[in-house]
N, C-alpha and C positions, 0 to 999 in steps of 0.2 A: 490619651488619645484625643485628637481634636479632629472633628468632621465639620466642615463648613457647608452650609446649604448653597444651593445654586443661586447665583445673583441674578438680577434682572437682566433679561435679554430682549432685543427688539422684537416685536411681533411682526407677522407677515400674513397676507391674506391666505386662507386655507387652500390647499390643493386637494381636488377630489381623490379620495383613496381608490386603490384598484378594485376593492370588493365593495359590496353594498353594506356599510357598517351601520351600527346603531350606536348611539351616545347614550351611555348609562349615567343617568343624573341621579346620584345617591344623595339622599337627604344630608344637609348640612350637619356636620358632626361637632361634638364638643372636642377640645383639644386632645390630640393623641399623643400620649407619652411615648417616647422613643424606647419602648421596652421590647425584648425579643419574646414575642408571644406567638407559639406555633398556631397555624390556622388548619382547621380540620379539612382533610381531603387534599391539601396542597401537594403532599408527597406523591400523589398518584397521578399528577398532571401529565407525566410522560415527557420525552424529549421533544423538541421543536421539530415539526415535520420537514423542515428545510435544513436540519443540521448537517446533513451529509454534503451539502453544496459547498461547505467551507473548504477552501483550497489550501494546501501545504505551500510553503515557500518554494518558488521556482528552483529548479535544479541549478546548483551552482551558487545560490544566494547563501550568504552567511547565516548562521543561526542567530536570531535576534532574541535576546533575553530581556525579561522584565520581571523584577522581583523574585528571582530565583527560578524562573519557569520560562521555557520558551514562548514567545508571542504566539506561534502557531498552535502550541498546546493551550494556551490561555483562550484563543479564539475557539478551538475545538470544544473545550469544556464548557465555556459560556454559552455556546450554541446548542450543545446535546443535552446538557444537564437540566432537569426540571428544577423549579424552585422548590425548595424544602420549606422555607418560611420567609415571610417579609419581617425584617427586624425594625425598621424605622422609616420615616418619610421626612423630607425637607420640602420647603416651599417658599418661593419668592414669586417670580413671574412663572416659573416652571415648577412642576412637581417632580421630584427625584425620589426613588425608592431604594432603600439599602436592602438587598436580598441575599439569602444564603442558599447556595447550591449543594451544600454538603461537602465534607471532607476539606474543609478549609478554603473553599472557593466561594468567594463573596463578590458580588457585583453592584454596581450603581446602575439602576435601570430609569431610563427617561422614556415615558410612555407617550404614545400619540394621543393628543387631546383636541378638541375643536379649536380652530384657529392656530394650533401648533402642530399640524400634521407633518411638516417638513423639518421640524427642529431636530429630531432625533436622527433624521437621515444625514443631516449636515455634520453631525458628530461622527458618523461613520466615514464620510467622505474625507473629513479632516484627518482622521487616524490614518487613512491610506496615504494621504499626502505625507504626513510625518514619516511614514515608514519608507516610502519611496525615496524621501530626501535623506534618509539615514540619520534622522534625528534620534538618538538612543535614550531610553529611559526617562523621557520627558512627557510623552503623551501616552496615557493608559491604552492598551489594546481595547478596541471597540468593534462590536459586531452587531448586526441587526438580529433580533430575537423576537419570538412570540411567546407571550406569557399569558396563560389562562387567567381570566377575571378572578377566579376562586383563589388564585395564589395571592392576591392582594389582601384578602381577608378584611378585617376591620379598617386597615389603612386605606381602603378605597372610598370610605365615607367622605362625602362632600367633594369628591373628585369627579370631574366629567371625563370619562375615559372612552375612546372610540374603540368599540368592540366589534369584531368581524362575525360572520355567520357561524363560525365554530366556537364562539365565546372566547376568542383569543385578542389580546392587546398587542399591537406591534410597538416596538421601541428599539432603543439602542441599550446594549449591555456593555458596561465598561468595567475594567478591574477596579475593585474597590480599593480606594487609598485610605488606609487607617490613620494617617497623620496628614493634615494639611494646615500648616501654619501660616498666619498672615505675615507678610514681609513688608507691607506698606510701601511698596515700590511705585504706587500710583501717585503718591503725594509729591508736591513740587521739589522739596529739597532732595528727595531721592532720584526724582527724574533728572535733575540737573547733574547728579553724580553719574548715573549709568548712561546718560547721554554723551558724557565726555568719553566713556569707555569705548563707545562705538564710533567715535571720531577718529579716522586715521591721522589726523594732524596732531592728536593728543597721545601721551604714553599710556600704556595699559597699567592696571594696578598689578602688584605682585602678590604672591601667596594665594589664599582661598578666593580673594576676589577676582583673580584672573580667570578662574573657572566660572565664577558667577558672571563675569562679562561675557564669556563665550555663550553661556546659556541665554543671556539677554539677546545676544546677536541671533541666536537661533529662533527664538520666539518672534523677533521682529520680521525675519525672513518668512516664517511660517504663517504670520498673520497677514503680512502684506500680500502674499500670493493668494491667500483665501479671502482677502478683503474682510477679515474679521475685525470689526470695530468696537468689540465689547471685551477688551482684555484688561485695560488699565484702570481697575477700580479695586475695591477692598478684598474681593473674594475670587476673581479669575486670574490672579497671579499669585501663587502660593508656593510654600516649600514643604518637601517631605521631611522625614525624621532625620535625614543626612544633611538638611539644609539645601538640597538641590531643587531647583525650580520645577513646578508641575504645570504643564500646559493642559488645562482641562476646561470644560464649558466652552466648547468650540463650535457651538450651534449658530453663532452670529456671522458666520462667513457664507459665502457662495450665494448671496442674493444677486440675481442677474443684473438688476439696476444698479448696484454698488460696485461689483466686481468689474463691470464693463467701463467704469470710470477709472482711469489709470491711476489716479491718486498720485502721491508723491513717493517715487522710489528712492528719493534721497534719504528717507528714513533708515535705509540700509546702506552703510558705507563701509563697514568692516565685518568680515565673516570668516568662519573656518574655511579653509581651502576645499575640504571635502563637501562643503555645502555648496560652494560655487560651482564645483564640477557636477554635483548632483542636480542642481537647478537646470544645467545644460541638457542633462539627460531626460529629465522628467517632463516630456511633453504631454499635451492633453490627451494623446492616444495612449500613452503609457498609464497615465492616471485613470482614464476610463476603463482600460483593461483590468487594472487592479480592482477597482470598485465593483466590477461586473462579478467578481467572485464572492461578493457578500451574499449570505443566504437569502436576504431579502430583495436582492437586485432583479430577480426574475419576476417579482410581483409589484414592485413599486419603483418609480423613478427617484433614485437617491440623490440625484443633482440634475438641474436643468441643463440642456444642451448649451444654452446661452451662457451659462456660468463657466463651461469649459472655454468658450470664446474669450470671456473676460480673463480667465486664468492665463491664457496664452499671451493676451495683451500685456498683463502684469509681468509675466515671466521674462518677456522680451525686454521690457522697460527696466527690470531689476538687473538683468545681464548687461544691458547698455550702461546703466548707471555705474555698476561695478568696474566696468572697463575704463570709464571715465576716471574713477577714483584711482585705478592703477596707474594711469597716465599721470595723473597729478602727484600722487604720494608714493607710488612704487609698490611691488607685490608684497614686500615684507610687512609694510604698514597695513595693507588692506587685508591680507591673509595671514595674520599672525598666529594662528592655531593651525594645526595639520588638518 
């Protein structure tokens, strides 16, 4: 089992939380070993008070599956179930906690911290975007969640956590990925290879690499629309046990000042047909409606209104660029996958 810690992400000025929180400044700790040590009193924490807000898939939407369980079931379990124990923590720029909710349900929890109040919120928004676009099995289901400070146990030592008046820490809960293998696709030799895959003037590889090329195309669309500029490094583009890419650590998107700059839509020139059609459907209004169903949406702003404006700017630029590619290379070259 390979588990990678969160890689460095850009910082952003703090956004005032909706409640009047306090910051718990626990004394600096000695190194914490990643051992599964139960913490007293954690099992009695109870479900999130906002758990019932999680909405099921709209009528008529196909059932989306992730690692053998429907995504809606994942969202419900991650929202409702209390933390049984905290198993380990990882740290680079961010702190991420591996938590056990019992009965085989494990999560990666990114908590709210001073100066990082909005990071977890962007994780939630990015998941909703991936779901609406129809990107399957690449982005772990993610939901906003409140976790009691007591649930962190000794793993809270040396970590400044923003705690609300009820002793709860807000953050994002994502399905725990037991295997995250480094694929080194950020290195120049690999970049030259996969860049040719997404060029409609070049032939696609055959065999398993054809599927890898499709997944690269999906992450390029996903990141361009969200203006996520922290993907291509050692840890934010990884593969699961089946050698399929995993799009995680999605908190570097949705910055209003970044997303409102159009960027270069030409990074996306070859996509699955389903994704081209989905981008046409997923307007800012559709995305905003989906995000509003997260349990935390009623108490915090998950994404700034200006970010939706930038999202629409990028959506239109991407569609225009793909139409230009079709005029130049033909639909078969630009949309080689269903």
